[in-house]
C-alpha positions, 0 to 999 in steps of 0.5 A: 269307466265310472257309473252314474252313482260314482259320478254323483258321489264325486259331484257332492264331495267336499272339493265340489262345494258338497254338489252345489252345481248338481243341486242347482241343476235339479233345482232348475229341473223342477223349476222347468216342470213347474213352469210347464205345469203352470203354462198348462193351467193358464191355458185351461183356466179359460181356454177362450181367452186369447190373452191366457193363450199368449201367457200360456205360451210365453210361460212355456218357452221361458221354461224351456230355457231352463233346460239349458241348466236342467240338462246337466243333471247327467254328468259330463263324460265319454261313457255318457256320451250317447245320452248327451248326443241327445241332450246337446240338441236340447240344451243348445238348440232347444235353449236357443229356439226359446230364447228367440221365440221368448223375445218375439213374444215380449215384442208382442205383448202390446198386441194383447195388453194396452200399453202407453206409446203402443196403442196402435199395436193392440189389435184383437184380429192380430191376437187370434194368430200371433201367440202361435205364430211366434214359435214357428218364427222362432224355430226358423230363424234358428234353423236358418242362422245355426249353421252360420259361423257366428253361431255354429259349434264345430268342435267339442272334446271330453276332458277327463281325469281318471285318477288323482296324479294321472295325466288328463286326457282329451277325447274327441266328441265331435270335430276336432281338438282345439288349441284352446282345449289343448292348453287347459289340459296342458296347464293341468299338469297332473290331475289333483282330483278325478273329474270329467268335463266338456270343452266346446267352442265359444261363440259370439252369436251365441252369447248375443242371442243369450244376452238379448232377452235382458235389454228387450225385457227392460224396454217392456218393464219401462214401457209398462211402468210409464203406462201404470203411472199415467193409468192409461190401461183400462181398469179391468186390466190395471191390476193385471199389468201391475202383476206382470210388472212385478213379475217382469222387474223380478225376472229382469233384476235377476237377469241383470244381476246375472249377466253383470256378474259374467260380463263385469264383476268376474271378470274384474275379480279374474283379472280378464274374461271369465267364461266356461273355459275360465270356470273349468280352470277354477273347478278342476285346475286352480285349487286356491281360496280365491278360485273358490270364491269365483267358482262359487260366484259362478255357480250361484249366479247360474241359478238366477235366470231360472229362479227369474223366470220362476218368479215370473211364471208365479206372478203371471200365473196369479194375474191370468188366474186369479178370477177363474181359479179358487185359491190360486193366490193361497197356493202360490203364496205358499210355493214362494214362502216354502220354495224361498226358505228351502233354497236359501237354506240349502245354499247356506248349508253348502257355503257353510260346509264349505268354509268349515271345510277350508278352516277345520277340514271337516265341512259338515260341522258348519252345515249342521250348525247353520242347519240347526239354527235355521231350524230354531229361527223358522217360524219368524223367517217364515212369517217374514216371508209370508208377509212378503208374499202376501204383499206380492200376491194379495187376496181378493177375498177373506178366508170365510168368503173363500168358503162362501165362493166354494159353496156358491161355485158347487152349487152352480155346477148344475147351472142353477141355484136351488131353494135348499142351496140358497138356504145353505148359502144364506145361513153360511153367510150370516154365520160368517158375517158376510153382508147381502151387499158384499154376497152380491158383489161375490156372486156377480164377479163370479158369474161374470168371470165365468159366464161363458160356462153358465146359462143366462138364467143364472143371475135370476136363479141367483136371487139374493134375500132382502128380509126374512122373519117369522110371523106370530104363527110361526111361519117364516117368510122372506122377501128377495131383491126382485121383491117377490114373497116366499114362505118356508113350508117345512121342506122347501121355499114357496111363492106366496099364493102357490098352492 
């Protein structure tokens, strides 16, 4: 029996596209963990907001769908059957529950956000429980249908080639060896490579549940777009809705390409159905260049759903936390730029290595050459990505205004602005050229956005300076927005007339 290390060494071999599928599996795991973290961030940014609870729950189940791909970091093989007994539940049951729940949550979107034609669904009383009832319905639905004929997976077998030239072997995992599995085994003949795979039932109902999220997302996308064009959303939510629309659109585009590739493009290239069974043949049986092309398209295509969800999560988090989490826009922009640059670089490295492997028989030449070239042009490429990320996630504040806002928020931690703190804030605003009107706007927006965390007297404590001057005797005076006059005694500001 091969060890885990031996499986990974084989997975990154030249005959496996230098680990392309395993790289995608690990990327999926990272994105899943990232999305779950973003879900928690949305919930914590405003624990009283029902909209945040809804978005946080939606992101959680969107992220859990990625477990289907991420679970493949554990290699298939009879020696890992004990692990797969548990992972299979997460891979199939977890994915189906998450997919059903996500669809239900999309249908509840008009309950939490005003959408044209569906204003009758906007209901604050329903908002209080809809976000937690949806997962219960999703779990219940899957439990009721999972053992029915369109959905049940009754048979699965391990297909193994232990050595080049050996006969392929089928080992029953559960159920029995199906005729389809036996046909694949016999079509291999003698093993041309060492590998392990799993062959299970293919159910129409499972494909239906997997596919149904895309048309629902498209309908939601169209409705949000119509609403934005007609300006029927409240002015406070307009920017949020545009950001949600961008997130929806990114995910819908990724899913549409994914399913179009599986249902249309690959079947046309393959001359027939192109599912997981066909993928196993391209990977292990047919070693032609065309089979490699089809396998590369199939494997790369598997990354699109989780990448689409990751993009959607990034935009949703920005929409939900931009007013409550300082610097979230900058952090998300950096994450987007670095992820795209690294991901494209990794896929390009693998593709170049595979091409050179077929041409020269030594694939690393292509990968290294491409890596050097990418390193040399990294600055202009990152500049382009930065520009694109800035258009996706615009900043509401300049760097100087962000620094002022950070100092202001720190000063408000004790629920008041002291005289000394106000002096520091005024000095910083003057040094950065921030006008008094802009200071008022920044402070009022922050106080209103976070009003639940502060006392009512904060706005009064946060009076701004209208005028400041020094008289002929050297005393410094200032006039505040409430027309009161204060003078500086050398250590603190005192109200005029105070002894």
